[in-house]
N, C-alpha and C positions, 0 to 999 in steps of 0.2 A: 427669236422672243416681239421687237420692234414687229415685225407683222402678222405677226398672232397677237398681237394687238391690237390696229388696226385691222384687223381683219375681223375684233370679235363685237369690237368698233362701231362699225359696218354693218355686221348680220344686226345689231341692236337697234340698232338709223335705221333699218329696213320694219325689222316688226316692231317697231312705235308708231312707227309713219303710218303703214299698215292699216294698227287698228284706230289710230288720229281718222281718217281719212272713210272708213267706213263708213257705205249708209242706211241711215236708217228708216227702213221701209214700212209704212203702216195697212192695217189689211185691207183686202180688195173690199174695193167697194160694193157696195148691196145694188147699186141699182148702174151698172155699166155703161158710162155711154157705145152711140152708135153710132152710125150715121146710112143712108139712105139717099141716091145719087137717080136722074133721067135722065136719060136711056139710063137705064140699068145693068147693061152689061158691059165688063170691063175690061170693051174692044174695043169700044164709042170713045174717043176720049172728049170730045163735044159735045158736055153735058149742058143744061137745062136749067137745073132745075136740081140742089140739095139741099139736102135736112141734117141737121147735127142732133140728138136728143140725148136725155138720158133714159133707162126702161128699168122704174121702176115693177117691182111684185105685186101681186094680188096678196100674195099669203093666207092665204084665206079671209083675207077682207076682200069686201063688196068695192065693185068701181066709186061706186054714189059716196062709199066713203069718205075713197083721194080725195076726188071731184067730183066733191057735191052740183047736183043743180039750180044753175040760178047764179052761178059765181067767178067767178075767174078764175084758172088755172095753169099753172104751168106747161100743160101737158105734156111732162115727162114727170126727170128729177130730177133735182141738183139748179143746178142754171137751167132760166128760162131757150123754151127751146128754138135755135139760128137756122132759117129759113133762108140760102142765097138764091135770088134767080141769076143765072147768066146772058138773060136775055128777057126786055117785056114778055109780058103775060096775063092775060085775064087771067086773072083769080075767085070762082063764081062770080064772074057777071062781072067785076072788077078790076079797068086797066089797072098793070100795080109793072110801076117802074122794076128793072136791073137791079141787083140789089142784095142788100140783107140784112133779112127784119127779125127780131123777134114775135114765133110764133105765141099765140098763148087760145085756149079753146074757152068758152062757158056752156058747159056742157045743157041738153035740153032732153026734150022728150017727143022723139021722133024728128030732131035737126039741133046741133048743134050750133052754135056762131065763133067763128074762127076770126081771129084776130090779130093783123101783119102792124106790128107796131118799129117803130122806127130809130126806140133806145133799145143797144142794145147791152152785151155785155150785165146779166139784172140777173140776181139769184132770186129765182122761184117767182112769181110774183108779186113781190113783198110791197118793192119799189112799182109794180106798173101805172102806169101817167093815162090817161086814155085818149088828155090832148095831143099823145105824139103815135094815134093810131093811123095808117096809111092806111088800111082796110077792113072792116068790119062784114063779113059775108055769111050766110048765112046756111050748113052741111049737111045731106039725109043723113038719116042711121038710120042703121038694119043690126037685124041680128042676126049672129050665127052658131051653127049650133057642137060647135069646136070653143070651146073656154083657153084662150089666153090669159097667164100667169103673170107674163111679161109682156108690160105696154109696150106693142112696136108699130111701126114707122115703114110703108109699101108704097113704089109705087103700080099703077097698074096703068101698060098703053093704052089709051082710044084712041078713035081718028081725031087726028087733029092737035094732038095732045098727049095731056096723060088724066090720072084723079092721083090723089097721098088717100090714101088709105090708112087711115086709125085704125088698127084695134085694140081692145082689150075687155079680157074678160068673153061673153058675148057681144060686146057691141062695138061695130063697125063704122066706123063716120067715113064717107067719101067727101072727099073736097076735090071738082074740075077742078083743071090748071091750063090755057089753050095760050100757044104758045102762035 
């Protein structure tokens, strides 16, 4: 009888402990985090640059609604984009030391201004401080017949480096990066 009571108590403790430690997860993020790097092949461990960003969705809205021309934009969703250079680089004609920076953009007609900022761990562009800018460069835009509902970034290899290509809707922004 004593063994049955002890066993019952252990079972009850296990059931209660399981319920107490169950983790509650919130719903899926509507703008999931993504990452791209150069070189993009998973077989190459020696990366030159990596970008971590979140992917907002158009969902029937326009790019200009969500990233207004002439205004600093977080270049994605949620936290500000972070770009890490593992070696010194030339970004759009400006020399940049190896390190991690927040990446912001100012959309415009025919070109976007791309900003590298030394303040990290920012939510959106709400606390953006121009005094912490490390580089401000112009990046050419083009249009594509394929429309992207989700904001996307990818690297396109070119001689001597890469272009960081940002795409949303039919807008494509090409930022040259040389090493």
